[in-house]
N, C-alpha and C positions, 0 to 999 in steps of 0.2 A: 456650501456643501451640497444642498439640492440641485444646485445648477449643476456642479461636476458631475453629480450622479446622473443627470437625465443626459447630459454631454454624452458620457461613456454608454449609457443605452442607445442612443443614436447612433453612435460609432459600431457598436455591435451589430445592431439591425442592419446597418449599413453593409457590413461586411457580410452579414447572412445573406441579405439581397444580392450583392455580388457573388456570391458563392453559386445561388441558386439560378441567376443568369448564366453563370459559366456553365452549370449542368445542362442548361436548356439548350445551349448552343452547341454542347458536345453530342445532345441526342439528335439535333437538328442535322449535324454534318454525319452521324452514324446512318442516317435514312438515305 
């Protein structure tokens, strides 16, 4: 159960960082 939970947290953080990277790319394109 703990392993499943930590895996889910890793997936969530990976998605969050992916969104953050996309936001940075969009900001760079605007400039």
